[in-house]
C-alpha positions in Angstrom: -69.3 61.5 1.1 -69.0 61.6 -2.7 -68.1 58.4 -4.5 -65.4 59.3 -7.0 -64.9 55.9 -8.5 -65.9 52.3 -8.6 -64.0 49.2 -9.3 -65.4 45.8 -10.1 -64.0 42.4 -11.0 -65.9 40.4 -13.6 -65.2 36.8 -14.6 -65.5 36.5 -18.4 -64.5 32.9 -18.3 -63.5 30.3 -15.7 -59.9 31.3 -15.9 -59.7 35.0 -16.8 -61.1 38.0 -15.0 -61.1 41.7 -16.1 -61.4 44.6 -13.7 -63.6 47.6 -14.6 -63.2 50.9 -12.9 -64.9 54.3 -13.3 -63.5 57.6 -12.0 -65.1 61.0 -12.3 -62.3 63.6 -12.4 -64.7 66.4 -13.2 -67.1 66.5 -10.3 -66.5 70.2 -9.8 -67.7 71.0 -13.3 -71.2 71.1 -14.6 -70.6 68.3 -17.0 -69.0 66.1 -14.4 -71.9 66.7 -12.1 -74.3 65.9 -15.0 -72.5 62.6 -15.5 -72.9 61.8 -11.8 -76.6 62.7 -11.7 -77.8 61.5 -15.1 -75.6 58.5 -15.8 -73.7 57.5 -12.7 -70.5 55.5 -12.0 -72.4 52.3 -11.3 -74.4 52.4 -14.6 -71.2 53.3 -16.5 -69.5 50.3 -15.0 -72.3 48.0 -15.9 -72.2 49.4 -19.4 -68.5 48.6 -19.7 -69.2 45.0 -18.7 -72.1 44.6 -21.1 -70.1 46.2 -23.9 -67.2 43.8 -23.3 -69.5 40.8 -23.4 -71.2 41.9 -26.6 -67.9 42.7 -28.3 -66.1 39.5 -27.4 -68.9 37.0 -27.5 -71.5 38.3 -29.9 -69.5 40.3 -32.4 -65.9 39.0 -32.4 -67.0 35.5 -31.4 -63.8 35.1 -29.3 -64.8 32.3 -27.0 -61.2 31.2 -26.5 -58.9 33.3 -24.4 -56.1 32.7 -26.9 -58.1 34.7 -29.5 -58.4 37.8 -27.3 -56.2 40.6 -26.3 -54.7 40.1 -22.8 -56.6 42.9 -21.1 -56.5 43.0 -17.3 -58.4 46.1 -16.6 -60.6 48.7 -18.4 -60.6 52.1 -16.8 -63.1 54.8 -17.6 -62.2 58.4 -16.7 -64.6 61.4 -16.9 -62.4 64.4 -17.7 -62.9 68.1 -18.2 -61.8 68.0 -21.8 -63.0 68.9 -25.3 -64.3 66.4 -27.9 -66.4 63.4 -27.1 -64.2 60.5 -26.0 -61.0 58.6 -26.8 -59.3 55.4 -25.9 -55.6 54.9 -25.2 -54.4 51.4 -24.4 -57.0 50.2 -21.9 -58.1 53.6 -20.7 -61.3 55.3 -21.9 -61.7 59.0 -21.4 -65.1 60.7 -21.8 -65.6 64.4 -22.1 -67.6 66.0 -19.2 -68.1 69.0 -21.4 -69.8 66.9 -24.0 -72.0 65.3 -21.3 -72.9 68.7 -20.0 -73.8 70.3 -23.3 -75.5 67.3 -25.0 -79.1 68.0 -25.9 -81.3 64.9 -25.6 -81.1 61.6 -23.9 -77.5 61.9 -22.6 -77.6 58.5 -20.8 -78.4 56.6 -24.0 -75.9 58.7 -26.0 -73.0 58.0 -23.5 -74.0 54.3 -23.4 -73.4 54.2 -27.2 -70.2 56.1 -26.9 -68.9 53.6 -24.3 -69.8 50.7 -26.5 -67.7 52.3 -29.3 -64.8 52.9 -27.0 -64.8 49.4 -25.4 -64.4 48.0 -28.9 -61.2 49.9 -29.3 -59.9 48.2 -26.2 -60.5 44.7 -27.6 -60.2 44.9 -31.4 -57.2 44.0 -33.5 -55.8 46.7 -35.7 -53.6 44.9 -38.1 -50.5 45.8 -36.1 -51.3 49.4 -36.8 -51.7 48.8 -40.6 -55.5 48.8 -40.8 -57.2 51.9 -42.2 -58.3 54.2 -39.5 -61.7 54.4 -41.0 -62.1 50.7 -40.8 -61.1 50.7 -37.1 -63.6 53.3 -36.3 -66.2 51.6 -38.5 -65.9 48.3 -36.6 -66.4 50.2 -33.3 -69.5 51.8 -34.6 -70.7 48.5 -36.1 -70.8 47.1 -32.6 -72.7 50.2 -31.4 -75.1 49.6 -34.3 -75.7 46.0 -33.5 -76.2 46.8 -29.9 -79.0 49.1 -30.9 -77.3 52.3 -29.7 -77.0 54.1 -33.1 -78.1 57.7 -32.6 -80.7 59.3 -35.0 -78.1 61.7 -36.5 -76.1 58.8 -38.1 -76.2 58.6 -41.9 -78.6 56.1 -43.4 -77.5 52.8 -45.0 -76.1 53.4 -48.4 -74.9 56.9 -47.7 -71.2 57.9 -47.8 -68.4 58.5 -50.3 -66.0 55.6 -49.6 -66.0 52.3 -47.8 -63.4 53.3 -45.3 -64.8 56.7 -44.6 -65.2 55.6 -41.0 -67.7 55.6 -38.2 -71.4 55.3 -39.2 -70.7 55.1 -43.0 -68.3 52.2 -42.6 -70.5 50.6 -39.9 -73.4 50.3 -42.3 -71.1 49.0 -45.0 -69.8 46.3 -42.6 -73.4 45.4 -41.8 -74.0 44.8 -45.5 -70.9 42.7 -45.7 -72.0 40.7 -42.7 -75.4 40.1 -44.4 -73.4 38.4 -47.2 -71.6 36.1 -44.8 -72.7 35.8 -41.2 -69.7 36.4 -38.9 -67.8 38.4 -41.4 -66.8 41.1 -38.9 -65.6 38.5 -36.5 -63.5 36.8 -39.2 -62.1 40.1 -40.4 -61.1 41.1 -36.9 -59.4 37.7 -36.5 -57.4 38.2 -39.7 -56.3 41.7 -38.5 -54.5 40.3 -35.5 -51.1 40.3 -37.2 -51.5 42.6 -40.2 -53.9 44.0 -42.7 -54.7 43.7 -46.4 -57.7 44.7 -48.5 -57.4 41.2 -49.8 -59.1 40.0 -46.6 -62.4 41.1 -48.3 -61.6 38.9 -51.3 -60.6 36.0 -49.0 -63.8 36.2 -47.0 -66.4 37.4 -49.5 -64.9 36.6 -52.9 -64.9 40.2 -54.2 -62.5 43.2 -53.9 -63.6 45.7 -51.3 -64.2 48.4 -54.0 -66.6 46.1 -55.8 -68.4 45.3 -52.6 -68.7 49.1 -52.0 -70.2 49.5 -55.5 -72.6 46.7 -54.9 -73.6 48.2 -51.6 -74.1 51.6 -53.1 -76.2 50.2 -55.9 -78.4 48.3 -53.4 -79.4 51.7 -51.9 -79.6 53.6 -55.2 -76.1 55.1 -55.0 -77.1 57.8 -52.6 -74.5 60.3 -51.5 
């Protein structure tokens, strides 16, 4: 009998539990079979749990339930779709086609993808007002700090603008966090109800454009 999905309940505190489920909807496709054989539902579920703990406790430093989103369940679906992955509300969808075509260590790659997507479940987005590049950059920042940054990412100092997104913004945020430990946690907290570029001034004493120039200068202004 083929196991299509797993569901597990994890207590993240004494009073709040989150369910984690994994469902492979693409078992009849090469990519879906590759997910089953090379990654597996049980491993994916453990990754969702680990990514949640890293995101909430290590990066966002949300030790109080009142600081967190009220998430009851995180569901992962492996679908026969294009792209890599996306998150809608508390559901993460991963492309079986991407898994099937990926050249290299697909287990490590999907682990990193899941870390990124789990962040989207938990992060604040300024009530929709935060730059999309910042939202994606925070997600990749968590992936970076969890040591799942792939080799094809840009190097620190590369990129055209601070909110370019993904790996570019992740490295910039890492620089900002080096100026003030816990910066990303504090920035996420401020983004609970809205967003302003002034958050960078509030937390680091400089406008974000100046911080970007300082960051670029540190690495020789590489493109």
